[in-house]
N, C-alpha and C positions, 0 to 999 in steps of 0.2 A: 902514819902511826903517831899518836901523841907521845911526847917525851916529857911534858911538863904542864903544869896548870898555874894560872896567875889569878889572884883575886884581891879584892880590897875588903877589909873588915875593920869596923870601928864602932864604938858605942853610939847609940842614937843621939846622945847629948853632944857629940862632936860632928854629927852629920850636918852639912850645909848644902842644901839643894843647888845653890848657885855654883858650886864647885863640882857638880856631877860630871859635866863634860870634861873638865880637867882630869878628873880621876879616870874616866874612860880612856882618854888619850894616853895617860901614863900606862894603863894596863895594855893597850894595844901596842904601844911603843916597846914595852918590855917583852911582850910576846914575840914581836918581830925580831928583837935582839936575840932572844933565846933561839928562835928558828935559824937566824943567820949563823949563830955560833955552832949550832948543831950540824948545819950543812957543810961546814968547813972542815 
């Protein structure tokens, strides 16, 4: 059962395609931390 949602939002003017993978990793790392904290 989901307990949280994580997303990234920013204006188009600040979007840098070269940083997309970095943003994705931050989102997945944050989701994993939320999951770990919820399970303890």
